[in-house]
C-alpha positions in Angstrom: -92.3 -14.1 87.0 -92.3 -10.5 86.1 -89.4 -8.8 84.5 -88.9 -5.1 84.6 -87.3 -3.4 81.6 -84.9 -0.7 82.6 -83.5 1.8 80.1 -79.8 2.3 79.9 -79.1 5.9 79.9 -77.1 7.0 76.8 -75.5 10.2 76.2 -76.6 12.4 73.3 -73.3 12.2 71.3 -73.3 8.4 71.4 -76.8 8.2 70.0 -75.8 10.5 67.1 -72.8 8.2 66.3 -75.0 5.1 66.3 -77.5 6.8 64.0 -74.8 7.8 61.4 -73.4 4.2 61.4 -76.8 2.7 60.6 -77.4 5.1 57.7 -73.9 4.4 56.2 -74.5 0.6 56.3 -77.9 1.0 54.6 -76.4 3.2 51.9 -73.6 0.7 51.2 -76.0 -2.2 50.9 -78.2 -0.2 48.5 -75.2 0.5 46.2 -74.2 -3.2 46.2 -77.6 -4.4 45.2 -77.8 -1.8 42.4 -74.4 -3.0 41.0 -75.5 -6.6 41.1 -78.6 -5.8 39.1 -76.7 -4.0 36.4 -74.2 -6.8 36.1 -76.9 -9.3 35.7 -78.5 -7.3 32.9 -75.2 -6.9 31.0 -74.6 -9.3 28.1 -71.0 -10.7 27.7 -69.2 -10.1 24.4 -66.9 -12.5 22.8 -63.6 -11.4 21.3 -65.1 -12.0 17.8 -68.6 -11.1 18.8 -70.6 -7.9 18.5 -69.5 -4.4 19.3 -67.9 -1.7 17.2 -64.9 -2.9 15.0 -61.5 -1.8 16.3 -60.0 1.1 14.2 -56.6 0.1 12.9 -54.0 1.1 10.3 -52.6 -1.6 8.1 -49.7 -2.0 5.6 -49.3 -4.5 2.8 -46.4 -6.9 3.0 -44.1 -6.5 0.0 -40.8 -7.6 -1.4 -37.7 -5.5 -1.9 -33.9 -5.6 -1.8 -32.7 -5.3 1.8 -29.1 -4.5 2.7 -27.6 -6.6 5.4 -26.1 -4.2 7.9 -23.7 -4.5 10.9 -24.3 -2.1 13.7 -21.8 -0.6 16.2 -21.2 2.5 18.3 -18.6 4.8 16.8 -16.9 8.0 17.7 -16.3 10.9 15.3 -12.6 11.9 14.8 -11.1 14.9 13.1 -9.6 14.2 9.7 -6.5 16.1 10.8 -5.5 17.8 14.0 -2.9 20.5 14.1 -1.3 22.1 17.1 -0.2 25.5 16.0 3.1 26.5 17.6 5.6 29.4 17.2 8.7 28.7 15.2 10.5 31.8 16.5 10.6 33.5 19.8 9.1 36.8 20.5 6.0 38.7 21.7 2.6 38.1 20.1 1.5 41.4 18.8 -1.8 40.5 17.1 -4.3 37.6 17.0 -6.2 37.6 13.7 -9.1 35.2 14.4 -11.9 34.5 16.9 -12.0 31.4 19.0 -14.0 28.6 17.4 -13.9 30.3 14.0 -13.5 28.4 10.7 -10.2 29.2 9.1 -8.8 28.5 5.6 -5.3 27.2 4.7 -2.7 30.0 4.7 -5.0 32.4 6.6 -3.0 34.6 9.1 -3.5 33.5 12.7 -0.9 35.3 14.8 1.8 38.0 14.3 5.0 37.9 16.4 7.0 41.1 16.8 9.1 41.1 13.6 11.5 44.0 14.4 14.4 41.9 15.8 14.2 39.6 12.7 14.1 42.6 10.3 17.3 43.9 11.9 18.9 40.4 11.6 18.0 40.3 7.9 19.5 43.8 7.3 22.7 42.7 9.2 22.9 39.5 7.0 22.5 41.6 3.9 25.3 43.9 5.0 27.6 41.0 5.7 26.9 39.7 2.2 27.9 43.0 0.7 31.1 43.1 2.8 32.0 39.5 1.7 31.4 40.4 -1.9 33.7 43.5 -1.6 36.4 41.4 0.0 36.1 38.8 -2.7 36.5 41.5 -5.4 39.6 42.9 -3.7 41.0 39.4 -3.3 40.4 38.7 -7.0 42.2 41.9 -8.0 45.2 41.2 -5.8 45.3 37.6 -7.0 45.3 38.7 -10.6 48.1 41.2 -9.9 50.2 38.6 -8.0 49.8 36.0 -10.8 51.0 38.5 -13.4 54.0 39.4 -11.3 54.7 35.7 -10.6 54.5 34.9 -14.4 56.9 37.8 -15.2 59.3 36.6 -12.5 59.1 33.0 -13.9 60.0 34.3 -17.3 62.9 36.3 -16.0 64.2 33.3 -14.0 64.0 31.0 -17.1 65.8 33.6 -19.2 68.6 34.1 -16.7 69.1 30.4 -16.0 70.8 30.0 -19.4 72.9 33.2 -18.9 74.1 32.1 -15.5 75.5 28.9 -17.0 77.4 31.0 -19.6 78.7 33.3 -16.8 77.0 36.4 -18.2 74.8 36.8 -15.1 76.3 36.5 -11.6 75.1 33.7 -9.4 74.0 36.0 -6.6 71.9 38.0 -9.1 70.3 34.8 -10.4 69.5 33.6 -6.9 67.8 37.0 -6.2 65.7 36.5 -9.3 64.7 33.0 -8.2 63.9 34.2 -4.7 61.7 37.0 -6.1 59.8 34.5 -8.3 59.2 32.2 -5.3 58.0 35.1 -3.2 55.5 36.3 -5.9 54.3 32.7 -6.4 53.6 32.3 -2.7 51.8 35.7 -2.6 49.7 34.5 -5.5 48.8 31.3 -3.7 47.9 33.3 -0.6 45.7 35.6 -2.5 44.0 32.7 -4.2 43.2 31.3 -0.7 41.9 34.7 0.4 39.7 34.9 -2.7 38.4 31.4 -2.0 37.7 32.4 1.6 35.9 35.5 0.4 33.8 33.4 -1.9 32.9 31.1 1.0 32.0 34.2 3.1 29.6 35.1 0.4 27.9 31.7 0.6 27.7 32.0 4.4 26.3 35.5 4.2 23.7 34.3 1.6 22.7 31.5 3.9 22.4 33.9 6.8 20.1 36.1 4.6 17.9 33.2 3.8 17.7 32.1 7.4 16.9 35.7 8.5 14.3 35.9 5.8 12.6 32.6 6.8 12.6 33.6 10.5 11.0 36.9 9.5 8.3 35.0 7.6 7.8 32.8 10.8 6.7 36.0 12.6 3.5 35.7 10.6 1.9 32.4 11.7 -0.6 31.0 9.2 -3.1 28.1 9.3 -1.6 25.0 7.7 -5.1 23.5 6.9 -8.7 24.3 6.5 -10.5 23.7 9.8 -12.1 25.0 12.9 -10.1 26.6 15.7 -10.4 25.7 19.3 -9.8 27.8 22.4 -7.1 30.4 22.2 -4.4 29.1 24.5 -1.9 32.0 24.3 -3.2 35.6 24.1 -1.8 38.8 22.6 1.1 40.3 24.6 2.6 37.0 25.8 6.1 36.0 25.0 6.5 32.7 23.2 9.5 30.6 22.5 10.3 28.5 19.5 8.2 25.3 19.5 7.0 26.1 23.0 4.4 24.3 25.0 1.4 24.7 25.1 0.4 25.3 21.5 -1.0 28.6 20.6 -4.3 27.1 19.3 -5.5 23.6 18.1 -7.2 23.3 14.7 -9.4 20.4 13.7 -10.2 19.6 10.1 -13.8 18.5 10.2 -14.6 18.2 6.5 -14.2 15.4 5.8 -14.2 13.5 9.2 -13.5 10.0 10.3 -15.9 7.8 12.3 -14.0 5.1 14.3 -15.7 1.9 15.5 -15.1 -1.7 16.1 -16.8 -4.9 15.0 -16.4 -8.6 16.1 -13.7 -10.4 14.3 -16.1 -13.0 12.9 -17.3 -10.4 10.4 -13.8 -9.9 8.8 -14.3 -12.4 5.9 -17.6 -10.9 4.7 -16.2 -7.3 5.1 -13.1 -8.2 3.1 -15.1 -10.0 0.4 -17.4 -7.0 0.0 -14.4 -4.6 -0.1 -13.1 -6.5 -3.1 -16.2 -5.6 -5.0 -16.2 -2.0 -4.1 -16.3 0.5 -1.3 -18.5 -0.4 1.7 -21.2 2.1 2.5 -21.2 3.3 6.1 -24.1 5.2 7.7 -23.9 7.4 10.8 -27.1 7.8 12.8 -28.0 9.7 16.0 -27.7 7.2 18.9 -31.1 7.8 20.5 -33.4 8.7 17.6 -31.6 6.7 14.8 -32.0 9.7 12.6 -29.6 9.4 9.6 -26.8 12.0 9.9 -24.4 11.2 7.1 -23.3 8.5 4.6 -19.7 7.6 3.9 -17.4 4.8 2.9 -15.2 2.4 4.8 -11.6 3.5 4.3 -9.7 1.7 7.0 -9.5 -1.9 8.3 -6.9 -2.4 11.0 -4.2 -5.0 10.4 -4.6 -6.7 13.8 -7.4 -8.0 15.9 -7.6 -6.9 19.6 -7.0 -10.3 21.3 -8.6 -9.0 24.6 -11.9 -8.0 23.0 -12.0 -10.1 19.9 -12.8 -7.0 17.8 -11.1 -5.2 14.9 -10.9 -1.4 14.4 -12.4 0.3 11.3 -12.8 3.8 10.1 -15.3 5.4 7.8 -14.7 8.7 5.9 -17.6 11.1 5.7 -18.1 14.4 3.9 -19.2 16.9 6.5 -20.1 20.1 4.7 -23.1 20.7 6.8 -21.1 20.0 10.0 -23.6 17.4 11.3 -20.7 15.4 12.7 -18.5 16.8 15.4 -15.2 15.5 16.8 -15.8 13.4 19.9 -19.4 12.8 19.1 -20.8 9.3 19.6 -23.0 7.9 16.7 -24.6 4.6 15.7 -22.7 3.1 12.8 -24.3 0.8 10.3 -22.1 -0.9 7.7 -23.7 -2.5 4.6 -21.9 -5.8 4.0 -24.4 -7.5 1.6 -27.8 -7.1 0.0 -30.6 -9.7 0.2 -32.5 -9.6 -3.1 -36.3 -9.8 -3.1 -36.7 -10.1 0.6 -40.2 -10.2 2.1 -40.5 -7.1 4.3 -43.0 -5.7 6.8 -42.9 -2.6 8.9 -41.3 -2.8 12.3 -44.5 -1.3 13.8 -46.4 -4.4 12.7 -44.2 -6.8 14.7 -45.2 -7.3 18.4 -43.5 -9.4 21.0 -45.2 -11.8 23.4 -44.5 -14.8 25.5 -44.3 -17.1 22.4 -42.0 -14.7 20.6 -42.7 -12.2 17.7 -46.1 -12.1 16.1 -48.3 -9.9 13.9 -52.0 -9.4 13.3 -53.0 -10.2 9.7 -56.2 -8.6 8.4 -58.4 -11.2 6.7 -60.7 -10.4 3.7 -63.7 -10.6 6.1 -62.2 -7.7 8.2 -61.3 -10.0 11.1 -57.7 -10.4 12.3 -55.5 -13.4 12.7 -52.6 -13.6 15.1 -49.6 -15.0 13.2 -46.3 -16.0 14.7 -43.4 -14.7 12.7 -39.6 -15.0 12.4 -37.8 -11.8 11.5 -34.4 -11.0 10.1 -32.4 -7.9 9.4 -34.1 -4.5 9.9 -33.5 -1.1 8.2 -35.4 2.1 7.7 -38.4 1.0 9.7 -38.7 -2.3 7.8 -37.8 -5.8 8.8 -37.2 -9.0 6.8 -39.8 -11.7 7.4 -38.3 -15.1 7.3 -41.4 -17.1 8.3 -45.1 -16.3 9.0 -46.1 -13.7 6.4 -46.4 -13.6 2.6 -46.3 -10.9 0.0 -49.6 -9.2 -0.4 -50.9 -9.9 3.1 -52.1 -6.9 5.1 -50.7 -6.5 8.7 -51.8 -4.2 11.4 -49.4 -1.4 12.2 -51.5 0.6 14.7 -54.4 -0.3 17.0 -53.0 -3.6 18.4 -54.1 -2.8 21.9 -57.8 -3.3 21.0 -57.3 -6.5 19.1 -57.5 -10.2 19.9 -57.5 -13.2 17.6 -60.8 -13.1 15.6 -61.6 -9.4 16.4 -63.3 -7.3 13.7 -61.3 -4.3 12.5 -62.0 -1.2 10.6 -59.2 0.1 8.4 -58.3 3.8 8.8 -55.2 3.9 6.6 -53.4 1.4 4.3 -50.1 1.6 2.5 -47.4 -0.6 1.1 -44.4 -1.5 3.3 -41.9 -0.4 0.6 -43.0 3.1 1.2 -42.2 3.0 4.9 
């Protein structure tokens, strides 16, 4: 049986596509074979085997006194806040400070138009002089009336014996008695007038003092050292006595308070430490933990918040460099006790894995050992080691990523933990 082979006509573009596909397949196969050959020639390395030692930095585990600190989030408060208000009514004619400026106690802040109060003071002084003149006149008249009354009394006493003897007529004696009584009444009236004039002097003196004080109130001074806020009432405005809003608000920011809360379970140890002396309070930047200021605990509230189970506290901080600002949030650390001779290691040496915290210990033969550890309180980049490490051992602080148990290591830098 004869078969005839017939060719299937193909177009030129299809033949080009088939040719490209074949070349791509051959190239992929060649690369795969080459990779297999390289893998077969490679020698596996064990974790503790050959290869270059991993470069690491190590620190020696030491012992030192470690403060036990309680941490919380606190808010900075002004030591004192004053709302400056006008104590007299009038137009503000001058503002003596710039917004946000530091001011000193008794520094002039505002001037209120003093002219009406100067007039009132002059009027009060004039009233005082008038009252003094009236008092002088009343005293002179009183003295005159008393002398006349005394003379009339003498005449009445002298004529009382003569009328009994019939020497002086009865009607004459009655005239003498009436004259005495009239003069005595006039003396009493002048005494009352003199007393009224004296009271008028006291009233006028008080009016002068009031006018003088109101004139002084036209000059508004700062009651404290502090920093001014926004100017709330500008020059040219009319203000009233004790009006709202305040003219400006002043915050005393040296010293400052830092307010925070702690769980009530810490109250006994806080009170115990306070009996021995002031508690040290540190304020740190929340994100970077950079130390900002150190102060003392000055306030422990007298009640526990039953809703949150916390108690409010305040620390007082000197703030000469203005590193703390009212309203600012800070991390607060309170030293409640000190653990003497604690074993410490850098925080950088402690790693966390599935089995908990661990550290790489550098052996004398330059290999590393993975050691499970139990840590305690931490401060200033150091942490207390409860279990797992001993004083004098060297722990890896940098280069962990290239290590495994038994790996060889090459020390780049070494230092003691108490210098961290």
